C-alpha positions in Angstrom: -168.8 -99.2 -99.4 -172.1 -99.7 -97.0 -175.6 -100.1 -98.5 -177.5 -97.3 -99.7 -181.2 -96.3 -99.0 -183.9 -96.7 -101.4 -183.6 -92.7 -101.6 -180.2 -92.4 -102.1 -180.3 -95.4 -104.5 -182.8 -93.7 -106.4 -181.0 -90.2 -107.0 -178.0 -92.5 -108.0 -179.6 -94.5 -110.5 -182.4 -91.8 -111.8 -185.1 -94.1 -110.9 -188.0 -92.8 -108.3 -188.5 -94.7 -105.3 -192.1 -95.6 -107.2 -190.4 -97.5 -110.1 -187.6 -99.2 -108.1 -190.6 -100.6 -105.7 -192.7 -102.0 -108.6 -189.2 -103.2 -110.2 -188.7 -104.9 -107.2 -192.2 -106.7 -107.0 -191.7 -107.6 -110.8 -188.4 -109.5 -109.6 -186.3 -107.0 -112.2 -184.2 -105.2 -109.5 -184.4 -106.9 -106.0 -183.1 -105.0 -103.0 -179.9 -106.1 -101.4 -181.5 -106.1 -98.3 -184.8 -105.4 -96.9 -185.2 -104.5 -93.0 -187.4 -107.2 -91.2 -188.8 -104.8 -89.0 -189.6 -101.7 -91.3 -189.6 -103.2 -94.4 -187.1 -100.9 -95.8 -185.5 -101.4 -98.9 -181.4 -101.1 -99.0 -179.6 -101.6 -102.3 -175.9 -102.4 -102.9 -173.6 -100.0 -105.0 -172.7 -102.7 -107.9 -176.5 -102.7 -108.6 -176.4 -99.4 -110.1 -175.4 -100.7 -113.4 -178.4 -103.3 -113.7 -180.6 -100.1 -112.6 -179.4 -97.7 -115.5 -179.6 -100.8 -117.7 -183.4 -100.9 -116.4 -184.0 -97.4 -117.0 -182.5 -97.3 -120.6 -184.5 -100.0 -121.8 -187.6 -98.7 -120.3 -186.7 -95.1 -122.4 -186.7 -97.4 -125.6 -190.3 -98.5 -124.7 -189.7 -102.5 -124.1 -192.1 -103.8 -122.1 -191.1 -105.3 -118.5 -191.4 -108.9 -119.6 -188.9 -108.2 -122.1 -186.5 -106.6 -120.0 -186.2 -109.3 -117.5 -185.2 -111.2 -120.2 -182.2 -108.9 -121.0 -181.5 -108.6 -117.6 -181.4 -112.3 -117.3 -178.8 -112.7 -120.2 -176.5 -110.5 -119.1 -175.5 -112.2 -116.3 -175.6 -115.3 -118.6 -174.3 -114.4 -121.7 -174.0 -110.8 -122.3 -173.7 -111.3 -126.0 -177.2 -112.7 -126.2 -178.4 -109.6 -124.2 -177.2 -107.5 -127.0 -178.9 -109.6 -129.7 -182.1 -109.4 -127.7 -181.7 -105.3 -128.0 -181.2 -105.5 -131.6 -184.2 -107.8 -132.2 -186.4 -105.9 -130.2 -185.2 -102.5 -132.2 -185.8 -104.1 -135.5 -189.4 -104.8 -134.6 -190.2 -101.3 -133.3 -188.8 -100.5 -136.8 -190.6 -102.7 -138.4 -193.9 -101.8 -136.8 -193.1 -98.0 -137.0 -192.7 -98.5 -140.8 -195.9 -100.1 -141.1 -197.3 -97.4 -139.2 -195.8 -94.9 -141.6 -197.0 -96.7 -144.7 -200.7 -96.5 -143.4 -200.2 -92.9 -142.8 -199.3 -92.2 -146.2 -201.8 -94.5 -147.7 -204.8 -92.7 -145.5 -203.2 -89.5 -146.6 -203.3 -90.1 -150.3 -206.8 -92.2 -149.8 -208.7 -89.0 -147.9 -207.1 -86.4 -149.9 -208.3 -87.9 -153.7 -210.7 -90.7 -152.9 -213.3 -89.8 -150.3 -215.8 -91.5 -152.2 -214.6 -94.5 -151.6 -214.9 -94.4 -148.2 -218.4 -92.5 -148.3 -221.9 -94.2 -147.7 -222.7 -93.8 -151.9 -220.7 -97.1 -152.6 -223.2 -99.4 -154.0 -223.3 -103.0 -152.5 -222.6 -106.3 -154.1 -226.6 -107.1 -154.4 -226.9 -103.8 -156.6 -224.2 -105.1 -159.2 -226.4 -108.1 -160.1 -223.7 -109.9 -158.5 -221.2 -109.3 -161.0 -217.2 -108.6 -160.5 -217.7 -105.0 -162.5 -216.9 -105.5 -165.9 -213.1 -106.9 -164.6 -212.2 -110.3 -163.8 -209.1 -112.2 -163.5 -207.4 -115.2 -165.2 -205.0 -116.9 -162.9 -202.6 -119.7 -162.4 -201.2 -121.1 -159.6 -198.0 -123.4 -159.1 -196.1 -124.6 -156.0 -192.8 -127.1 -156.2 -190.8 -128.6 -153.5 -187.7 -127.6 -155.6 -184.5 -129.7 -155.4 -183.2 -129.2 -152.2 -185.8 -129.1 -149.5 -187.2 -132.4 -148.1 -190.7 -130.9 -147.8 -192.8 -128.1 -149.2 -194.0 -125.2 -146.6 -195.0 -122.9 -149.3 -199.0 -122.7 -149.4 -200.9 -120.9 -152.3 -204.5 -120.1 -152.8 -206.3 -119.1 -156.2 -209.9 -118.1 -156.2 -211.9 -115.6 -158.4 -211.8 -113.0 -155.3 -208.7 -114.1 -153.8 -204.9 -115.0 -154.5 -202.7 -115.6 -152.0 -199.2 -117.3 -151.4 -197.3 -118.2 -147.9 -193.9 -119.2 -146.7 -193.8 -121.2 -143.8 -190.7 -121.9 -141.6 -190.3 -124.1 -138.4 -191.7 -127.4 -137.5 -195.2 -127.6 -135.4 -195.9 -130.4 -133.2 -198.3 -132.4 -135.7 -196.3 -131.5 -138.7 -198.6 -128.8 -140.4 -196.7 -126.1 -141.8 -197.9 -122.3 -140.5 -198.4 -121.4 -144.2 -201.3 -123.9 -144.2 -203.1 -122.4 -141.5 -202.7 -118.8 -142.7 -203.9 -119.7 -145.9 -207.1 -121.6 -144.5 -207.8 -118.5 -142.4 -208.1 -116.4 -145.5 -210.5 -118.7 -147.4 -213.8 -117.2 -146.4 -212.6 -114.0 -147.9 -213.1 -115.5 -151.3 -216.6 -114.1 -151.9 -218.6 -111.2 -152.7 -217.3 -108.2 -150.2 -218.1 -104.9 -150.7 -215.3 -102.6 -152.0 -215.4 -100.4 -149.0 -215.0 -103.7 -146.8 -211.9 -104.9 -148.6 -209.2 -103.6 -146.1 -211.6 -104.2 -142.8 -211.7 -107.7 -144.3 -208.5 -108.6 -144.6 -207.1 -107.1 -141.2 -209.5 -109.1 -139.6 -208.7 -112.3 -141.6 -204.9 -111.8 -140.9 -205.5 -111.4 -137.0 -207.2 -114.8 -137.2 -204.5 -116.4 -139.3 -201.9 -115.2 -136.7 -204.0 -116.4 -134.0 -204.4 -119.9 -135.5 -200.3 -119.7 -136.0 -200.0 -119.8 -132.4 -202.5 -122.3 -131.4 -200.5 -124.6 -134.0 -197.6 -124.0 -131.7 -198.0 -121.8 -128.7 -193.9 -121.5 -128.2 -193.9 -119.2 -131.3 -191.0 -121.0 -132.8 -193.0 -121.6 -135.9 -194.3 -119.0 -138.5 -195.0 -117.7 -142.4 -194.9 -114.8 -144.5 -198.6 -114.3 -146.0 -199.1 -111.9 -149.1 -202.5 -111.8 -150.7 -204.7 -110.2 -153.3 -208.5 -109.3 -152.6 -210.6 -108.0 -155.4 -214.0 -106.3 -155.7 -215.0 -104.6 -158.7 -211.8 -102.6 -160.2 -210.6 -102.2 -156.5 -208.1 -104.8 -155.1 -207.1 -104.9 -151.7 -203.1 -106.0 -150.7 -202.0 -107.7 -147.4 -198.4 -108.2 -147.0 -196.3 -109.5 -144.0 -192.9 -110.8 -144.6 -190.7 -111.4 -147.9 -193.0 -113.3 -150.6 -193.8 -110.6 -152.9 -196.2 -109.0 -155.5 -195.0 -107.8 -158.8 -197.2 -105.7 -161.1 -197.1 -105.7 -165.1 -198.7 -102.8 -166.2 -198.0 -101.2 -169.9 -194.9 -103.6 -170.5 -193.0 -102.1 -167.0 -192.8 -104.5 -164.1 -193.1 -102.9 -160.7 -192.4 -104.3 -157.3 -195.4 -103.5 -155.0 -194.9 -104.9 -151.5 -191.7 -104.3 -149.6 -189.5 -106.8 -148.2 -189.7 -107.5 -144.2 -186.3 -108.3 -143.7 -183.1 -107.1 -141.9 -181.5 -106.8 -144.9 -183.6 -104.6 -146.7 -183.8 -102.5 -143.4 -180.2 -101.9 -144.0 -180.7 -100.9 -147.8 -183.6 -98.5 -146.6 -181.0 -97.2 -144.3 -178.5 -96.7 -147.1 -176.2 -99.2 -145.2 -176.3 -101.5 -148.1 -177.0 -101.0 -152.0 -179.5 -103.7 -153.7 -176.6 -105.4 -155.2 -174.8 -106.2 -152.0 -178.1 -107.0 -150.0 -179.1 -109.8 -152.9 -176.0 -111.9 -152.0 -176.0 -111.2 -148.4 -175.8 -114.3 -145.9 -178.4 -112.9 -143.7 -181.1 -111.8 -146.4 -183.2 -114.3 -145.5 -183.8 -113.2 -141.7 -187.4 -111.8 -141.2 -188.2 -108.6 -139.0 -191.9 -109.1 -139.7 -194.1 -112.6 -139.8 -197.0 -114.6 -138.6 -195.7 -116.1 -135.8 -198.9 -115.7 -133.4 -197.0 -112.4 -131.6 -199.6 -110.1 -133.1 -197.2 -108.3 -135.9 -199.0 -105.9 -137.9 -199.0 -106.6 -142.1 -198.8 -103.6 -144.7 -202.3 -103.1 -145.8 -203.2 -101.0 -149.3 -205.9 -100.5 -151.6 -205.2 -99.9 -155.4 -207.0 -99.7 -158.4 -206.9 -102.7 -161.3 -206.9 -101.6 -164.8 -207.3 -104.0 -167.9 -204.2 -105.9 -169.0 -202.8 -105.7 -165.7 -200.7 -109.1 -164.6 -199.9 -109.6 -161.3 -197.2 -112.2 -160.0 -197.8 -113.1 -156.5 -194.3 -115.3 -155.2 -192.2 -116.7 -152.3 -189.1 -115.5 -152.3 -188.0 -119.6 -153.9 -188.6 -117.8 -157.0 -187.5 -114.0 -156.5 -184.1 -114.8 -154.6 -182.9 -116.9 -157.5 -184.8 -115.6 -160.6 -183.8 -111.9 -161.0 -186.3 -109.3 -161.8 -185.3 -108.5 -165.5 -186.3 -112.4 -166.3 -189.1 -112.3 -164.2 -189.9 -109.3 -166.6 -189.3 -110.9 -169.5 -191.4 -114.0 -168.6 -194.3 -112.0 -167.4 -194.4 -110.0 -170.5 -193.8 -112.5 -173.1 -196.1 -115.7 -171.9 -199.6 -115.8 -173.5 -201.5 -116.8 -170.3 -201.0 -117.4 -166.8 -200.7 -121.0 -167.2 -197.7 -120.6 -169.5 -196.2 -118.0 -166.8 -196.1 -120.0 -163.7 -194.8 -123.1 -165.5 -191.7 -121.5 -166.9 -191.1 -119.4 -163.2 -191.3 -122.5 -161.8 -188.8 -124.2 -164.2 -186.3 -121.5 -164.2 -186.0 -121.2 -160.5 -185.4 -125.3 -160.5 -183.1 -124.8 -163.3 -181.1 -122.4 -160.9 -180.9 -124.8 -158.4 -184.0 -124.8 -156.8 -182.8 -124.1 -153.3 -186.1 -123.4 -151.8 -189.5 -124.0 -152.0 -191.3 -122.2 -154.9 -195.0 -120.7 -155.0 -196.4 -118.8 -157.4 -199.6 -117.3 -158.8 -200.0 -115.3 -161.5 -203.4 -113.5 -162.5 -203.9 -111.5 -165.5 -206.9 -108.4 -165.3 -209.3 -108.8 -167.9 -212.6 -107.2 -169.1 -215.8 -109.2 -168.7 -218.8 -109.9 -166.6 -218.7 -113.3 -164.8 -221.3 -114.2 -162.3 -219.4 -114.5 -158.9 -221.3 -117.7 -157.9 -219.5 -119.1 -161.5 -216.1 -117.8 -161.1 -215.4 -119.9 -157.9 -212.3 -122.0 -157.5 -212.7 -125.3 -155.5 -209.0 -125.4 -154.7 -208.7 -128.7 -156.4 -206.8 -127.8 -159.1 -209.8 -128.0 -161.8 -210.8 -125.3 -164.4 -213.7 -124.1 -163.3 -214.4 -121.2 -165.9 -212.7 -119.5 -168.6 -211.1 -116.9 -166.6 -209.4 -119.5 -164.2 -206.4 -121.6 -164.5 -204.3 -123.5 -162.4 -201.8 -126.0 -163.5 -201.8 -129.4 -162.5 -198.6 -130.5 -160.8 -197.7 -131.7 -157.7 -198.2 -129.2 -154.8 -200.0 -126.7 -156.9 -203.3 -125.0 -155.9 -204.0 -124.9 -152.1 -201.9 -126.2 -149.3 -198.4 -126.8 -149.1 
């Protein structure tokens, strides 16, 4: 069969001549022959399969640069092309879920909490620089575990900000991505009006993502990031990856984050049970993380209550210590410092297969001046409302 004109090829492939000219210019679908005098394009019949693939991928919304990667993989290794399409769609589903969560939050927020977004919110100066009538007592602990050669988990504990991050990959200079992500959030540990919590966290996460990209532009490293930011009785939650936040309230334990893993997406779709997911060999594969690619985290605003106890932890804890044991430790430990010690010991007793990071914080009724409640990350006990355990790897950093 001879060559097809661009019109005939357009009808056969269902791609417009304009699209074909664009794909030629971008190198996605070169014509088999271009008339040197007229510049008219001709295509071979065996190019129809590639043209249809490009059309299908465009219908998925795949960016042209990524389509080029898929097309190149088809010629060299079809299985890799399939994996690239699957990875792209997991990212689409993860981003869609993030937007769905944001829509749900906005509907709830606008339906019942309009005053929180109004201009009547008292600013920080009007509250005599106090953290309302609530403050937090916390303890921070990080451990290398018994298997890993280094610790890529990072933690932070301060009067306004608590955070954990679990890095992966090796940067050119050896700095874990988790450390630069935590460093990007440190400036938030100050007085921020309740109405500005979510915006402040969102901006800080963007800075963290950029810092990770600057650390390694190849985007072969990354980190999870989960943090709580306080103002009065309001707290904002930011979460991306598979670290978690648990809330112990009135004796019951709740998980208030959602794992951004491929296996969790299978559970959400009803294709796996929670029990099957817990032992799945690919349970650590992330569909969202900070790696310099601009992924969007989950952002939520919550009300803190006196007596609440929060646990922030990396997967080095929650994948080896079951929830009922976490519940028992959090319920029975008299203070955060004992809680973090017991939790890390339990993870190591179960083999310590991964780095372990955890922060436990109690919400208590007291009026503490904000400047007296700052933690310098040194591991010292700066005030009665804060406790950071003395332990190698504890506090901030890796």
